[in-house]
NURO-993885 format. One record per residue (C-alpha): x, z, y; residue number from 1. Coordinates in steps of 0.001 Angstrom, whole numbers. Example, Ala and Ser with C-alpha at 12.3 -4.5 7.8 and 13.67 -1.06 7.14 Angstrom:
// NURO-993885
{{12300; 7800; -4500}; 1}
{{13670; 7140; -1060}; 2}
This chain:
// NURO-993885
{{84301; 110682; 111957}; 1}
{{80523; 110378; 112206}; 2}
{{78331; 111386; 109253}; 3}
{{77282; 107786; 108590}; 4}
{{80886; 106516; 108644}; 5}
{{82064; 109357; 106404}; 6}
{{79220; 108781; 103940}; 7}
{{79949; 105051; 103776}; 8}
{{83673; 105668; 103341}; 9}
{{82883; 107981; 100401}; 10}
{{80517; 105399; 98912}; 11}
{{83298; 102772; 99034}; 12}
{{85760; 105192; 97412}; 13}
{{83340; 106145; 94661}; 14}
{{82456; 102547; 93857}; 15}
{{86114; 101552; 93677}; 16}
{{87033; 104507; 91458}; 17}
{{84075; 104818; 89080}; 18}
{{81594; 102723; 87114}; 19}
{{78348; 103817; 88739}; 20}
{{75253; 102058; 87449}; 21}
{{72368; 103572; 89405}; 22}
{{71388; 105030; 92755}; 23}
{{70915; 108354; 91006}; 24}
{{74483; 108360; 89653}; 25}
{{75854; 107470; 93085}; 26}
{{73726; 110099; 94852}; 27}
{{74910; 112744; 92346}; 28}
{{78563; 111752; 92918}; 29}
{{78041; 112036; 96689}; 30}
{{76419; 115463; 96264}; 31}
{{79483; 116650; 94328}; 32}
{{81479; 115686; 97437}; 33}
{{79118; 117656; 99672}; 34}
{{77124; 114684; 100974}; 35}
{{73340; 114813; 100679}; 36}
{{71599; 111467; 101058}; 37}
{{68015; 110274; 100659}; 38}
{{67098; 107333; 98445}; 39}
{{66152; 105190; 101442}; 40}
{{69383; 105965; 103334}; 41}
{{71483; 105220; 100258}; 42}
{{69657; 101904; 99737}; 43}
{{70261; 100967; 103370}; 44}
{{73950; 101921; 103127}; 45}
{{74413; 99823; 99984}; 46}
{{72678; 96836; 101570}; 47}
{{74683; 97051; 104820}; 48}
{{77970; 97540; 102948}; 49}
{{77207; 94399; 100962}; 50}
{{77358; 96264; 97649}; 51}
{{76350; 94129; 94679}; 52}
{{75514; 94876; 91049}; 53}
{{78065; 93297; 88740}; 54}
{{77692; 92856; 84975}; 55}
{{80016; 94964; 82821}; 56}
{{81817; 93533; 79799}; 57}
{{80292; 96183; 77527}; 58}
{{76788; 95484; 78843}; 59}
{{74764; 96834; 81709}; 60}
{{75703; 96687; 85352}; 61}
{{77776; 98573; 87895}; 62}
{{77907; 98617; 91670}; 63}
{{80844; 96851; 93330}; 64}
{{82112; 96696; 96905}; 65}
{{83130; 93308; 98333}; 66}
{{86821; 92629; 99044}; 67}
{{88239; 94633; 101965}; 68}
{{84883; 96213; 102637}; 69}
{{83467; 93043; 104121}; 70}
{{79954; 91963; 103410}; 71}
{{78658; 88589; 102294}; 72}
{{76999; 88447; 105720}; 73}
{{80436; 88772; 107394}; 74}
{{81802; 85890; 105348}; 75}
{{78738; 83753; 106073}; 76}
{{79061; 84470; 109797}; 77}
{{82745; 83527; 109772}; 78}
{{82039; 80317; 107857}; 79}
{{79279; 79346; 110282}; 80}
{{81380; 80097; 113378}; 81}
{{84371; 78194; 111977}; 82}
{{82217; 75152; 111220}; 83}
{{80422; 75289; 114581}; 84}
{{83233; 76190; 116987}; 85}
{{86654; 75490; 115508}; 86}
{{88281; 72291; 116743}; 87}
{{91505; 72589; 114744}; 88}
{{93875; 75102; 113191}; 89}
{{97621; 74637; 112889}; 90}
{{100426; 76784; 111524}; 91}
{{103748; 77459; 113239}; 92}
{{105910; 79618; 110967}; 93}
{{103978; 82876; 110477}; 94}
{{101477; 82091; 113265}; 95}
{{98215; 80193; 113176}; 96}
{{96753; 78740; 116347}; 97}
{{93030; 78062; 116196}; 98}
{{91561; 75900; 118957}; 99}
{{87836; 76349; 119596}; 100}
{{85189; 74945; 121849}; 101}
{{85383; 76559; 125307}; 102}
{{83980; 80077; 125376}; 103}
{{83882; 80632; 121623}; 104}
{{87330; 82001; 120782}; 105}
{{86359; 85658; 121275}; 106}
{{83386; 85603; 118905}; 107}
{{85307; 83653; 116258}; 108}
{{88256; 86025; 116629}; 109}
{{85925; 89017; 116079}; 110}
{{84508; 87344; 112957}; 111}
{{88051; 86837; 111623}; 112}
{{88943; 90464; 112369}; 113}
{{85878; 91730; 110451}; 114}
{{87269; 90128; 107300}; 115}
{{90244; 92535; 107255}; 116}
{{92290; 90057; 105213}; 117}
{{95703; 91280; 104105}; 118}
{{97351; 88070; 105364}; 119}
{{96548; 89074; 108959}; 120}
{{98678; 91493; 110987}; 121}
{{96665; 90891; 114152}; 122}
{{94748; 88425; 116294}; 123}
{{94481; 87549; 119974}; 124}
{{91523; 85624; 121350}; 125}
{{91308; 83862; 124681}; 126}
{{88790; 81400; 126106}; 127}
{{89372; 78557; 123643}; 128}
{{92380; 79655; 121593}; 129}
{{93005; 82256; 118908}; 130}
{{96446; 83368; 117804}; 131}
{{96562; 84799; 114285}; 132}
{{99737; 86621; 113286}; 133}
{{100643; 86797; 109601}; 134}
{{103476; 88891; 108134}; 135}
{{105210; 85904; 106505}; 136}
{{105201; 82119; 106583}; 137}
{{103682; 82129; 103084}; 138}
{{100860; 84456; 104185}; 139}
{{100160; 82169; 107149}; 140}
{{99968; 79136; 104857}; 141}
{{97628; 80965; 102458}; 142}
{{95444; 82009; 105387}; 143}
{{95355; 78476; 106791}; 144}
{{94240; 77205; 103373}; 145}
{{91566; 79912; 103235}; 146}
{{90238; 78865; 106661}; 147}
{{90255; 75203; 105628}; 148}
{{88403; 76030; 102442}; 149}
{{85672; 77766; 104439}; 150}
{{85197; 74724; 106673}; 151}
{{85595; 72143; 103919}; 152}
{{88597; 70680; 105768}; 153}
{{90889; 68914; 103305}; 154}
{{93726; 68345; 105813}; 155}
{{97237; 68667; 104323}; 156}
């Protein structure tokens, strides 16, 4: 694993396991794990990981990692690609078939993969069709609703 990937994996772990309020606290926690990082590198890592400062019930703030390690940018990209390129999405048991405009299935499939949603076992993208495989029929339905919510589609 590359240094950058290892450092970012440790940052995610630390932010999931501890209430860290400042860059200094996070840098100290990384140092205890043998990772030295400059202030500017840590700021860049936090920005690119999509880390946000969340209010704590007892006051103050803490850093938090978005769901599944995705960033707000990833979600925005998926939403934009769904709205721009998706023609329709239908469910067949535990499968979802997404039809896209010609030539856009691969990029939309990659955007879906970046989300790392637990309802997805895997995806296949062709020229204008994406096959999304869910573990169960219920997971597929939940995923279809999630996709519809992102596009504003109110179809039953």
